[in-house]
C-alpha positions in Angstrom: 88.5 187.8 20.8 88.4 184.3 21.7 85.3 183.1 23.7 85.5 183.0 27.8 87.7 181.1 29.9 87.2 177.4 30.1 84.5 176.3 33.1 83.3 172.9 33.7 79.8 172.1 34.9 80.4 172.1 38.4 82.4 175.6 38.2 79.5 176.7 36.3 77.0 175.5 38.9 79.0 178.1 41.2 78.9 180.7 39.4 75.9 183.8 40.0 73.5 183.9 37.5 75.4 187.1 36.0 78.2 185.4 35.7 77.0 182.7 33.5 75.0 185.1 31.3 77.7 186.6 30.7 79.7 183.1 29.5 76.8 182.3 27.6 76.6 186.0 25.8 80.1 185.9 24.9 80.0 182.7 23.4 76.9 184.1 21.0 79.2 187.0 20.0 82.0 184.5 18.8 79.6 182.4 17.3 77.8 185.4 15.4 81.4 187.0 14.6 82.1 183.6 12.9 79.2 183.7 10.9 79.1 187.1 9.8 82.9 186.3 8.5 81.5 183.7 6.5 78.8 185.6 4.9 81.6 188.3 4.4 84.2 185.9 3.2 81.7 184.5 0.5 80.7 187.7 -0.7 84.8 188.9 -1.1 85.1 185.6 -3.3 82.3 186.3 -5.4 83.5 190.3 -6.2 86.6 188.6 -6.9 88.9 189.6 -4.0 89.7 186.1 -3.2 90.3 183.2 -5.4 88.0 180.4 -3.3 85.8 180.2 -0.1 85.2 177.4 2.3 83.4 178.1 5.4 82.2 176.5 8.7 78.6 178.3 8.9 76.2 176.0 10.7 78.6 174.3 12.5 79.2 177.7 15.1 77.5 176.4 18.7 79.1 173.1 18.4 82.4 174.1 18.0 82.0 176.7 21.1 80.8 173.8 23.4 84.0 172.0 22.2 86.6 175.0 22.5 85.5 175.0 26.4 86.8 171.7 26.9 90.0 172.2 25.0 93.3 173.1 27.1 96.9 174.1 26.9 98.8 171.7 25.5 96.0 169.7 23.8 96.0 169.5 19.6 93.7 169.9 17.2 93.6 167.8 13.9 90.8 169.2 11.9 89.4 170.0 8.6 88.4 173.0 7.0 85.1 173.9 8.9 86.5 174.8 12.0 87.0 178.4 12.2 84.4 179.0 15.1 86.6 176.8 17.2 89.7 178.5 16.2 88.3 182.0 17.5 86.8 180.5 20.6 89.9 179.3 21.7 92.1 182.3 20.2 94.3 180.3 18.0 93.2 182.2 14.9 91.9 186.3 14.6 89.3 187.6 12.6 91.9 189.4 10.7 94.0 186.8 10.4 91.3 184.6 8.7 90.7 187.5 6.4 94.3 187.5 5.7 94.6 184.1 4.5 91.6 184.4 2.6 92.9 187.1 0.8 96.3 185.1 0.4 98.4 187.7 2.0 102.0 186.0 1.9 103.1 188.0 5.0 103.7 185.4 8.1 103.1 187.9 10.6 99.3 188.5 8.8 98.5 184.8 8.2 100.5 182.9 10.8 99.0 179.8 9.9 100.4 179.5 6.2 101.9 183.0 5.0 99.1 183.1 2.6 100.2 179.3 1.1 96.8 177.8 2.3 93.5 178.4 1.0 91.2 180.0 3.8 90.3 177.9 6.8 93.2 175.9 6.6 94.4 176.6 10.3 97.8 175.7 11.9 99.8 177.3 15.1 103.2 177.7 14.6 105.1 175.1 17.1 109.0 175.9 15.9 110.8 179.1 15.9 113.0 180.6 13.0 115.8 178.3 14.5 113.6 175.0 14.3 113.8 174.9 18.1 110.4 173.9 19.7 108.1 176.5 21.8 107.1 174.9 25.1 103.5 173.4 23.6 102.2 172.8 27.1 101.8 176.2 27.7 100.3 176.5 23.9 96.8 175.6 22.5 98.4 173.5 19.4 96.5 173.1 16.1 98.1 170.8 13.3 98.4 172.2 9.8 95.1 171.4 8.1 94.9 169.7 4.7 92.4 169.8 2.1 92.1 166.3 1.5 89.1 165.2 3.7 89.9 162.3 5.9 93.8 162.6 5.2 94.2 164.0 8.6 92.8 161.5 10.5 96.1 159.4 10.9 98.1 162.4 11.9 95.5 162.8 14.8 95.9 159.2 15.6 99.8 159.7 16.1 99.1 163.2 18.2 96.9 161.1 20.6 99.5 157.8 20.9 102.0 160.7 22.0 99.9 161.1 24.8 99.9 158.0 25.7 103.4 157.3 25.6 104.4 160.2 27.9 102.1 159.0 30.0 103.3 155.7 30.6 106.7 155.9 29.5 108.5 157.8 32.7 111.8 158.0 30.7 110.3 160.7 28.7 109.5 163.0 31.8 112.3 165.3 30.8 110.8 166.2 28.0 108.7 168.9 29.8 108.3 171.2 26.8 105.5 168.8 25.2 104.0 167.2 27.7 102.5 167.0 31.3 101.9 163.4 31.9 100.2 162.9 28.9 97.1 164.6 29.9 96.6 166.2 26.3 93.9 165.3 24.0 94.0 165.6 20.5 90.7 166.5 19.1 89.8 165.5 15.4 87.1 166.9 13.4 85.4 165.5 10.1 82.3 165.8 8.1 79.7 163.1 8.2 80.6 162.1 4.5 84.3 161.6 5.1 83.6 159.1 7.4 83.1 156.8 4.5 87.3 157.5 3.4 89.2 154.1 4.2 91.7 156.5 6.1 88.9 157.4 8.6 87.9 153.6 9.3 91.5 152.8 9.9 92.6 155.4 11.9 89.2 154.8 14.3 90.2 151.1 14.7 94.0 152.0 15.4 93.0 154.6 18.4 90.7 151.6 19.7 93.2 149.3 19.7 95.8 151.7 21.1 93.5 153.0 23.8 94.7 156.6 23.2 92.9 159.7 24.2 91.5 161.1 20.9 88.2 163.1 20.3 86.7 162.8 17.1 83.9 165.1 16.5 81.8 164.3 13.4 79.9 167.4 12.0 76.9 165.7 10.6 75.0 168.1 8.1 73.6 165.4 5.8 75.7 166.0 3.2 78.8 165.5 1.4 78.5 168.4 -0.8 75.6 167.7 -3.1 75.3 163.6 -2.3 73.1 163.2 0.7 74.0 160.7 3.6 71.8 157.9 2.2 74.9 157.4 -0.5 77.4 157.8 2.1 77.1 155.8 5.3 75.2 152.2 6.0 71.9 153.4 7.7 72.7 156.9 6.9 74.5 157.4 10.7 78.1 156.8 11.2 77.6 156.3 15.2 74.9 153.7 15.0 77.0 151.6 12.6 80.2 151.9 15.0 78.4 150.8 17.9 80.3 147.7 17.9 83.5 149.8 19.2 81.4 151.0 22.3 83.7 149.4 25.3 82.0 147.2 27.5 83.1 145.9 31.1 86.8 145.2 30.8 87.1 145.4 27.0 89.1 148.3 24.9 87.1 150.6 22.6 85.2 153.9 22.6 82.6 155.6 24.1 80.4 157.0 21.4 78.2 160.1 22.0 75.1 161.6 20.0 74.0 165.1 20.6 72.2 167.7 18.4 74.5 170.3 16.6 71.7 173.2 17.6 71.3 172.4 21.2 73.5 174.6 23.2 73.1 173.0 26.8 73.4 169.5 25.1 76.5 170.3 23.6 78.1 172.1 26.5 77.3 168.9 28.9 78.2 166.3 26.2 81.6 167.6 25.4 82.4 167.9 29.2 81.6 164.9 29.6 82.8 163.3 26.9 86.7 165.0 27.0 87.0 164.2 31.0 86.8 160.4 30.2 89.0 160.8 27.1 91.6 163.2 29.5 91.5 160.9 32.4 91.2 157.6 31.2 93.2 157.4 27.9 89.7 156.1 26.1 88.9 157.5 22.9 85.7 159.1 22.4 83.4 159.8 19.0 80.8 162.7 19.4 78.5 162.5 16.8 77.1 165.7 16.4 73.6 165.6 14.2 71.1 168.1 12.6 73.7 170.7 11.4 73.2 172.7 9.1 75.4 174.6 6.0 73.5 177.9 5.4 75.8 178.8 2.4 76.2 175.4 0.9 79.3 173.5 0.6 81.7 176.3 -0.7 82.1 179.5 -3.2 81.5 176.9 -6.2 78.3 176.4 -5.9 74.4 176.9 -4.3 72.5 174.3 -2.2 69.4 175.1 -3.7 70.5 173.5 -6.6 70.2 169.9 -4.7 68.7 170.6 -1.5 64.6 170.5 -1.4 62.3 173.2 -0.2 61.1 171.3 3.0 65.0 170.8 3.6 65.9 174.2 3.3 63.2 175.8 5.3 64.1 173.0 8.1 67.8 174.2 7.9 66.5 178.0 8.2 64.3 176.8 11.4 67.3 174.4 13.0 70.1 177.2 12.6 72.2 176.2 15.4 72.6 180.4 16.2 69.0 180.9 15.4 67.8 177.8 18.2 70.8 179.8 20.6 69.4 182.9 20.0 65.7 181.7 20.8 66.8 179.6 24.0 68.9 182.6 25.0 65.7 184.8 25.1 63.5 182.5 26.5 66.0 182.0 29.7 66.2 185.4 30.0 69.9 185.5 29.7 69.2 188.1 27.0 66.3 190.4 25.4 65.9 190.5 21.9 67.1 194.3 21.7 70.3 193.4 23.6 70.8 190.9 21.3 70.0 192.9 18.0 72.6 195.4 19.6 75.0 192.7 19.8 74.3 191.5 16.4 75.0 195.1 14.8 78.2 195.6 16.8 79.5 192.3 15.5 78.9 193.3 12.2 80.5 196.4 12.1 83.5 194.5 13.8 84.0 191.7 11.3 83.7 194.4 8.6 86.6 196.5 10.0 88.4 193.2 10.6 87.9 192.2 6.9 88.6 195.7 5.7 91.9 195.9 7.6 93.4 192.9 6.1 92.2 193.8 2.3 93.9 197.1 2.9 97.1 195.3 4.6 97.6 193.6 1.2 96.4 196.1 -1.2 98.5 198.8 -0.1 101.8 197.1 -0.3 100.9 195.7 -3.8 99.9 199.3 -4.8 103.0 201.0 -3.7 105.0 198.1 -5.4 102.8 198.7 -8.7 103.4 202.7 -8.1 107.0 201.9 -8.1 107.0 199.8 -11.2 104.7 202.3 -13.1 107.3 204.9 -12.5 110.3 202.8 -13.3 109.0 201.9 -16.4 108.0 205.4 -17.5 111.5 206.2 -16.9 112.8 203.6 -19.4 110.1 204.6 -21.7 111.8 208.0 -21.8 114.8 206.9 -22.9 114.3 203.7 -25.3 113.3 202.8 -28.5 110.5 201.3 -27.4 108.7 204.0 -25.7 105.2 203.3 -27.4 105.5 199.7 -26.4 106.4 200.4 -22.8 104.3 203.2 -22.6 101.2 200.7 -23.8 102.3 198.1 -20.9 102.1 200.8 -18.4 98.7 202.0 -19.3 97.7 198.1 -19.2 99.2 198.0 -15.2 97.9 201.0 -14.0 94.2 200.2 -15.1 94.4 196.8 -13.4 91.8 196.5 -10.5 92.8 194.7 -8.0 95.8 194.2 -9.0 97.8 191.3 -7.9 102.1 190.7 -7.9 102.0 188.8 -11.1 100.7 192.0 -12.7 103.7 193.9 -11.7 106.1 191.0 -12.1 104.8 190.3 -15.9 104.5 194.1 -16.8 108.3 194.3 -15.9 109.1 191.4 -17.7 107.4 192.6 -20.8 109.3 195.8 -20.3 112.7 194.0 -19.8 112.1 191.6 -23.2 111.3 194.5 -25.1 114.4 196.5 -24.4 116.4 193.5 -24.3 118.8 194.7 -27.1 119.3 198.0 -24.9 121.6 199.0 -22.6 120.9 202.1 -20.2 120.9 203.6 -16.7 116.9 203.3 -16.5 116.5 199.7 -17.6 119.5 199.0 -15.0 117.2 200.1 -12.6 114.1 198.6 -13.7 116.3 195.5 -13.9 117.6 195.7 -10.2 114.4 196.2 -8.7 113.1 193.2 -10.8 115.7 190.8 -9.0 115.2 192.3 -5.8 111.5 191.7 -6.0 111.7 188.0 -7.8 114.0 187.3 -4.5 111.2 188.6 -2.3 108.9 186.5 -4.3 110.9 183.1 -4.2 110.8 183.8 -0.4 107.3 184.3 -0.1 105.9 181.7 -2.5 108.8 179.0 -3.3 111.0 178.4 0.1 110.9 175.8 3.0 110.3 173.1 1.4 112.1 171.7 4.4 112.3 173.6 7.4 116.5 174.1 6.6 117.2 175.1 10.1 120.5 174.5 11.5 118.7 171.2 12.9 118.9 170.2 9.4 120.4 166.7 8.6 122.2 168.1 5.8 124.3 170.0 8.4 125.5 166.9 10.5 128.8 167.0 10.7 130.4 163.9 8.8 131.6 160.7 10.9 133.7 158.3 8.9 133.2 154.3 10.0 135.7 153.2 12.3 137.3 149.8 11.6 140.1 150.4 13.7 139.8 147.6 16.3 140.3 143.9 17.1 137.0 142.6 15.6 137.5 142.3 11.8 135.0 139.7 11.7 132.3 139.6 8.7 128.6 139.8 9.9 125.3 139.7 8.5 124.0 143.0 7.2 120.8 142.7 9.7 123.3 142.5 12.7 125.1 146.3 11.5 121.6 147.6 11.7 120.5 145.9 15.2 123.8 147.4 16.4 122.8 150.7 15.1 119.4 150.7 16.3 120.2 149.7 19.8 123.3 152.4 20.0 120.9 154.5 19.2 118.0 153.6 21.5 120.4 154.0 24.5 121.9 157.2 23.2 118.3 159.0 22.8 115.1 158.1 24.7 112.4 159.9 22.9 113.2 157.4 19.9 110.6 154.7 19.5 110.0 152.1 16.6 107.0 150.3 15.5 105.5 148.4 12.4 104.0 145.4 11.6 106.3 142.5 13.2 108.6 144.8 14.3 108.5 144.3 18.0 108.2 140.4 19.2 110.4 139.3 16.4 112.4 142.3 15.6 110.9 143.1 12.2 111.0 140.3 9.3 114.4 140.8 8.7 115.6 141.1 12.3 116.7 144.7 12.2 115.6 145.1 15.8 115.7 141.5 17.0 115.8 141.4 20.6 115.5 144.9 21.2 112.0 145.1 22.6 113.3 142.7 25.1 116.0 145.3 26.2 113.7 148.5 25.8 110.2 147.5 26.4 107.2 147.4 24.3 106.6 151.2 24.4 109.6 151.9 22.4 109.4 148.8 20.2 106.2 148.0 19.1 104.0 145.7 16.9 101.2 147.1 15.1 98.5 145.9 12.8 98.6 146.0 8.9 97.5 149.7 8.6 100.1 151.4 6.5 98.6 154.7 6.5 98.1 154.9 10.1 101.5 153.5 10.8 103.0 156.6 8.8 100.6 159.1 10.6 101.3 157.8 14.0 104.8 158.7 13.3 103.9 162.0 11.8 101.8 162.8 15.0 104.6 161.5 17.4 107.4 163.6 15.7 105.3 166.6 16.1 105.3 166.3 19.5 109.0 166.1 20.2 109.5 162.2 20.1 111.8 160.8 17.4 110.2 157.7 15.7 110.9 155.4 12.9 107.9 153.9 11.3 108.3 151.0 9.4 106.3 150.1 6.4 107.3 146.3 5.9 107.9 146.6 1.9 108.1 149.2 -0.6 105.5 148.0 -2.5 103.4 148.7 0.3 104.2 152.0 0.2 101.6 153.2 -2.0 98.9 152.3 0.8 100.4 155.3 2.8 101.5 157.8 0.0 98.6 160.1 0.8 99.7 160.9 4.1 103.0 160.9 3.2 102.4 163.1 0.1 99.6 165.4 1.1 100.6 165.6 4.7 104.2 165.0 5.8 105.8 166.0 3.0 104.2 169.2 2.5 104.0 170.1 6.2 107.4 172.5 6.3 106.0 174.1 3.0 102.6 175.1 3.6 103.3 176.3 7.1 106.4 177.9 5.9 108.5 176.0 8.2 106.2 176.8 11.1 105.8 173.0 12.2 108.0 170.0 11.6 107.6 166.5 11.9 111.4 164.4 11.8 109.9 161.3 11.5 111.9 158.3 9.8 109.9 155.8 7.5 112.0 152.7 7.3 111.1 150.2 4.5 112.9 147.7 1.9 112.6 146.9 -1.9 114.6 146.7 -5.1 115.4 143.1 -5.9 113.8 139.9 -4.4 110.9 137.8 -5.6 107.5 138.4 -7.5 105.3 141.3 -8.7 104.8 142.4 -4.8 108.4 142.0 -3.4 110.6 143.5 -5.8 109.4 147.0 -6.1 111.3 149.9 -6.8 108.9 152.9 -7.8 111.5 155.4 -7.4 109.9 157.9 -10.1 106.7 157.5 -8.6 108.3 158.0 -5.0 110.6 160.7 -5.8 107.4 162.8 -7.8 105.0 162.6 -4.5 107.4 163.1 -1.9 109.2 166.5 -2.5 110.1 167.4 1.3 110.8 164.3 2.3 114.9 163.1 2.2 114.9 159.8 0.0 117.7 157.7 1.0 118.7 154.4 -0.9 121.6 152.8 0.8 123.2 150.2 -1.7 124.1 148.2 2.2 123.2 147.9 5.7 126.4 150.0 6.9 125.6 152.7 4.6 121.8 152.5 5.8 123.1 152.8 9.7 125.1 155.5 8.6 122.2 157.4 7.0 120.0 156.5 10.2 122.8 157.9 12.6 122.7 161.3 10.0 118.7 161.4 10.3 118.4 161.1 13.9 120.7 163.8 14.3 118.7 166.2 12.4 115.0 167.1 12.4 113.7 166.7 8.9 111.3 163.6 7.3 113.2 160.9 5.8 112.6 157.8 3.5 115.3 155.1 4.0 114.7 152.3 1.4 116.9 149.1 2.3 118.2 146.7 0.1 115.7 143.4 0.5 118.2 141.2 -0.7 121.1 142.4 1.3 120.5 141.7 4.9 122.4 138.3 5.2 125.1 139.8 2.7 128.5 139.9 4.9 129.6 143.1 6.0 132.1 144.7 8.5 130.8 145.7 11.6 132.0 149.6 12.3 133.3 150.3 16.0 131.3 153.6 15.9 128.4 151.9 14.6 126.1 154.4 16.5 128.1 157.3 15.6 129.2 157.6 12.0 127.4 159.4 9.6 126.6 159.2 6.0 125.9 163.0 4.4 122.8 163.8 2.5 123.3 164.3 -1.0 127.1 163.6 -1.4 127.6 160.5 -3.7 130.3 158.1 -3.1 132.7 156.9 -5.8 132.9 153.5 -5.8 135.5 152.5 -8.6 137.2 155.5 -10.6 137.4 155.3 -14.5 138.1 157.1 -17.6 135.9 155.7 -20.2 132.3 155.7 -19.0 130.3 157.0 -16.0 127.8 154.7 -14.5 125.3 156.1 -11.7 123.0 153.9 -10.2 121.8 153.0 -6.6 120.5 150.4 -4.1 120.6 146.9 -4.8 121.7 147.3 -8.6 125.2 148.8 -7.6 126.3 145.1 -7.0 125.9 144.1 -10.0 127.0 147.1 -11.8 130.5 146.7 -9.6 130.5 142.7 -10.8 130.0 143.8 -14.4 132.8 146.6 -14.1 135.2 144.0 -13.3 134.1 142.2 -17.0 134.5 145.4 -18.8 137.6 145.8 -17.4 139.0 142.3 -18.8 138.1 144.1 -22.5 139.8 147.3 -22.1 136.6 149.5 -20.9 137.2 151.2 -17.3 133.8 152.1 -16.0 133.6 155.1 -13.0 131.0 154.3 -11.0 128.9 156.4 -8.6 126.6 155.7 -5.6 124.4 159.0 -5.2 123.6 157.4 -1.8 120.3 160.1 -1.6 118.2 160.5 -4.5 116.6 163.6 -2.7 118.7 165.6 -2.4 120.9 164.4 -5.2 124.3 165.0 -5.8 124.6 168.4 -4.2 128.5 168.9 -5.3 127.9 167.9 -8.8 130.2 165.1 -9.0 128.6 163.3 -11.6 128.8 166.1 -14.2 132.5 166.3 -12.8 132.9 163.0 -13.8 131.1 163.5 -17.4 134.0 166.0 -18.1 136.5 163.1 -17.8 134.3 160.1 -19.2 132.2 161.9 -21.9 129.9 159.3 -21.4 126.5 158.8 -19.3 124.9 155.6 -17.9 122.0 155.5 -15.6 121.1 151.9 -14.3 117.9 151.9 -12.4 115.4 149.2 -11.3 112.4 151.6 -12.2 110.4 151.3 -14.9 111.8 153.4 -17.9 111.5 156.9 -17.7 111.0 156.6 -14.0 113.9 157.3 -11.5 116.4 157.3 -14.4 114.6 160.4 -15.9 115.0 162.2 -12.9 119.0 161.5 -12.5 119.1 162.4 -16.5 117.7 165.6 -15.5 120.0 166.3 -12.9 122.9 165.7 -14.6 122.0 166.8 -17.7 120.2 169.8 -16.9 121.3 171.3 -13.7 125.1 170.2 -13.8 125.4 171.0 -17.3 126.6 167.1 -18.0 125.0 167.4 -21.5 127.8 169.7 -22.6 130.3 167.2 -21.8 129.0 164.3 -23.8 130.4 162.9 -27.0 127.4 160.0 -27.5 123.8 159.9 -26.3 123.3 159.0 -22.7 121.3 156.1 -22.2 119.5 154.4 -19.0 118.9 150.8 -18.4 116.1 150.0 -16.9 113.4 147.6 -15.7 110.8 146.5 -18.0 107.5 148.2 -18.1 105.6 145.6 -16.3 106.2 144.0 -12.7 109.0 141.3 -11.8 107.2 138.0 -12.1 108.3 135.4 -9.9 111.4 133.4 -9.5 114.9 134.1 -10.5 114.4 133.8 -14.0 111.6 136.4 -13.7 114.0 138.7 -12.2 116.3 138.1 -14.8 114.2 139.1 -17.3 112.6 141.8 -15.9 115.3 144.1 -14.3 119.1 145.2 -15.2 121.4 142.0 -15.3 124.9 142.1 -15.2 124.8 140.8 -18.9 122.8 143.7 -19.8 125.1 146.2 -17.9 128.1 144.8 -19.8 126.1 145.0 -23.2 125.1 148.2 -22.9 128.3 149.8 -22.1 130.1 147.7 -24.9 127.9 149.0 -27.2 128.0 152.6 -25.9 132.1 152.2 -26.0 131.3 151.0 -29.8 130.0 154.3 -31.3 132.7 155.8 -30.6 135.5 153.3 -31.6 133.6 150.6 -33.8 136.7 148.7 -35.0 137.7 148.2 -31.3 134.2 147.3 -30.0 132.0 145.7 -32.9 128.6 144.6 -32.6 127.8 141.5 -30.4 124.8 140.4 -32.4 
C-alpha cells in the first residue's frame, strides 16, 4: 500500500494530533516494509532464486519526504535506489518489486519491464497496447530506469523542459493529456558519486540556463561502491562546489538545499519548500541529502565490511534513518516502542507474504511447463530407439532445483536432436509443443525493439512527390528542407526543433533559416554545445507528447551523445516491452566534406549501438524531406543523416513538400542493369551514378540500389532479387572496412539468401581505416572515388570475362 496522501505544512498544522500521528506512522510502516524488502531481496539472491540484487536501504526516510511533494502529472527520472519512493507513491507494489527481482516475464506481474530489467529499475506504463497515450496528468509518472548511473540526467532535463513549453507556449493548450499549464515537476535522483559524471554536470548546467522545473535529489552516503567521496568530489561535497549555480537577485540559477538523510522533520520541511519553488516559479532545485547510509553495502556482489572502517560502520548503525525516525517517534509520543514493535512484526509478515506470492506465481508456471515437457519426453522414450538417452535427459530435468525455462527448453532441444532421424507421433507432439513454447518465449524475451503499434512509421502511407505544377525551377537542397520544415510546423503545433545554431541563424546549413521569426523562439531554439543533453532534452519532450527534432551539428559529434542514444533512447521500447515511447528525431549531417571531424560516416558503430532507432541515410534533401514527413507522422525514434556536401546542390521542389513520404525499409532502384548489383547510400551514391555512366561506355551495365534506410534494411529483399539477375554484388560504403558494409552484406547474403545467386566473390569498397585528412586530395585518397568504383567493377567483371576485361595494371 502507498503512504499517506500528500499534505503541505500548512495543511498539517491544521490536522489533529491523531491525524498527524497516522501520517507519520504510515510513513514509518512504508519505510520499514521497504527495508524488509531489501533484506529479504538480498537473501533471495544469495540463495540463488534471483540473479542479482541492488536495493535502496538507508535511503528510506528522504524518499518518504520526497513522495509527499510528488503530484499527479509529475515525473520521476531516477536510479536504482528509489524503491521506498515508488512504494510511497503507489507506482510500484511490493509484489511487483519481487516479481521483477525474479525476472517474471509477465507484464501483469512486472508492469515496469516484464522481467527484462534487473530489480529496482522502475517505470510506469504511459501508452496502451495500441500505442495511444494515457492521460498522463491523471497519473504519477516514472520514466524507465537505466543502470548507467548519471545516464538518466539528460532525459530528466527534457522531462522538465516540457513543463516550460507547456506553460509558455499557449498553442500547446490542446494537449490536455500531457500537462496542466506546465505545473509538473521532473524529479531526479542520483548518488553522490555519480555526480562526478559529465552527464550530471552537462544536464545541471543546461537546466539552469533553461530555467526548468527540475528537482535533483543527491543521495549522499559518502561512497561510490567502495570508493570514498574524497576520490569522487572536490571538497567531498557536491552542493558546496555547486554554490556558483545559486541564483542571486534577478539571475537565473538554482535554489540549493542541504539536509540530513535521517532527519524526518527536516526532510519534510525541505522538500515542501524546495518543490514549491520549483513548481510555481520554474526554478530548478538541488536537494543534497547528506549523512545517508547503506546498511547492506552496494549490492549483492559484495560486502561493505571489506572497505568501511569499524568506526564508519558503527556510525552508520547509529545514524540509520529508520533507527533515528523510530527514536524520534517514541520521544515525540507519536508511538510507543511496543506499538512500533507490533507494526514491524506485521510488516515483516506482509513483506514475506508478498515475496512468497511473487515467487509462487513464477515457480508454478514454470513447473507446469516442466511437468508437461517431462511427460512428452517420456512418451517419446516409450517408442524411440534412443529411449535410454531420453530417460537420462528427463531425469536431469526432473531433478532441477528451482528450474528455469531454459532448463525445460534445453531438455526438449536435446531430445529432438537425439531423435532427429525418427518420425513418429510422439516426436511430432513434442516438436509442436516446442514450437508453441518458442513463440511464447520469443514474445517474452525478444519482442518490442520498437513499439510496433499502428502508429509506427512503417505503416505511414507512401505518398509520391508531386512535380505537376508550374514551378519547375531547380533550387538548393537546403531550401527544400526549409520548405518541408515550415509546412510541418504549420501542420503540427507540437513540433519543436533545437540544437547548436538552429535558432537565430537557422542552422549552419540553413535548413531552418527564417523559421524562428515565423514560429517563435519556443519552437525553433538555440542550445549550448552539449550534444548529450540535446538528445536527452528531445527524449524527455517526446516522452511527454511533443514532437522534437534534436539537431546534432555533425555526425562526427554524435558520439558525444551515444550513451544517451544507445543506453536510454534505443532501449526504451524494449526494456518496457512497449510501455513507453519517445518518438524523437535526431537530425544530423555527415559523410563527405573536409577533415577528420567533418567527414565522418561511422555507420557500423551507429548500427551496432542503436538497434531500436530507425537509421535513415537520404542521398539528397528531397529524400530527407520525405523521410521527415514520414517520421513526423509515426511514433518511433529515428536518426536522419543528411549529406553534408549536398545542401547547395540543385533539386526540384515537390508541390507537396510537406506531405510526400519516403517509406522506411524500402529501397529505390536508381538504375537498372544486368551485369552487377551496386548497393550504396548517402553521398557516395552520386559518385556511383557517375561511375555507372563510364562503365556503360565500356559495356558494363550496373544496377544501382539505394537502400534509403539502413535500419530497417530492404524489407522487400529487392537486393536479393537483383542478384538473381546480375549474380555479382558490390557494396560501396564511406565507413571503415568491415563497418556499414559488413552489416549490408550480412543482410543481403544471409537474410536474403543472396549468397546462392553469386558467381563471384562479393566485394566491398570502403573508406580507409583512418579518418579522412583535410583537403580534396585527402578525401580522394581516403574514401571511394569515381576511379575506385570503375576499376573495382571492371576487375570483378574480369574474373568472369578475362578476355573482355583484361587486368588494368
